[in-house]
N, C-alpha and C positions, 0 to 999 in steps of 0.2 A: 545254759548250764553254767553253774558257778565254778570258777577255777579253784583248784586246790592251792594251798599255801606254797607248795613246791612250784607250781606253775606261776603263781603271782610273784614269788621271789625271783624266779628265773627271768621273767619279763622285766622286773624291776632292775635286775642286774644289767640287762641289755640297755635300758634307759641310762643307767649310771655310766656304762662304757661310752655311750654316745655323748653324755654330758661331759665326761672327762675330755673327749676329743674336742668338743666345742670350747671348753674352758681353755685348752691349750692353744687351739688355732685362732679363736676369735678374741679371747680375753687375755691371752698370754699369761695365764695363771697355771703355774706348774706345781707349786707346793700343795695347795689345797686340793688340786685335781687328783694328786696321788693319794691323799688322805681319803677322799670320798670314794675313789675307785676301790681302795682296799676294804673299807668298811661296808660299802654298798654292795659289793659282789660277795662278801663274806656271809651275808645274810642267807642267800640261797645255797651257798656251799654247805653251811651248817645244817640247814633244813634238809638238804639232800643226804648228808651224813646221818642225820637222825633217822632217816628211813631205813637205815641198815644197823640201827642200834642193837646191841647185844642184850639189853635189858631195859626196863622202864626207866631206871635211874640214868642209864646212859642216854636214852632218848631225851629225858628231861634236861640233862646237862647240855646236850647239843642245841636244843631249842632255847635254853637260857642264853647260850652264847649268841645265837641268832638274834634274840631279843636285845641283848646288849649292843650288838652291831647295828641294829635298827635305830636304837637310841643315839648311838654315835653318828650315824649317817644323818639323822634328823638335825643334830647339832651342826654338822658341817654345812648342811643346806641352809640353815638359819644364818650361819656365819657368812656364807657366800652372798646371801641376800643383804645382810646388814653392812657388808663392806662394798656393796655395789658391784660385785663380780657377776651377780645375777639380778635381774629385775624382779619385781613382785610377780609379774605375769609369768616369767620363766620359772620361778620357784614354785608357784602355786600348785600346779598339777603333780609334780614329782614329790613335793613335800606331803601333799595329801595322800598320795599313794604309799609313801613311807609310813605315815601315821596309821593308815589302814592296816598295813602289814604288821606294824608294831602291836596294834590292838589284837589282831588275830593270834600272834605269837604269845601275847600275854594271856589270852584266853586258853590257849593250848597248855601253857605252863600251869595255870590255875587248875584246869581239869585234870591234868596228869598228876599234880601234887595231891589232889583230892583222892584220886585212885590209889596212889601209893600210901596215903595215910589210912586207908580202910583196911 
C-alpha cells in the first residue's frame, strides 16, 4: 500500500533527525546540521498542519510552505555533498527521497490550484 504524503514526510523527518545526529557526532558539522534539521522536519510539520486547514486556500498555503521547505532541504543536501560533509553514497538515498516528496507536494499544489480556479 502506498504511503500518504503525511507518512512519507514524517518518515523523512526521522531520517533528517538521524542525519543531523550523524553530522554532529561523525562529521563535527554543527551549522549545516541545524539548517537541514529545521527545513527537513518543517516539511512534515506543514503537511500535518495542512490536514487541519480551515479552507482550501489555507490548505494550499501550508502545502506551498512544505514545498518551499523541501526545496531548501534539497539545497542543504546538495551543499553537504559538495563540501564533502556527506559522500555521494550517503547523499543519494535521502536526496532522492526529498526529490520524491517535492514532486508529490508540487502535484498537490497544482491540483489544489486547479480546484480553486474552477
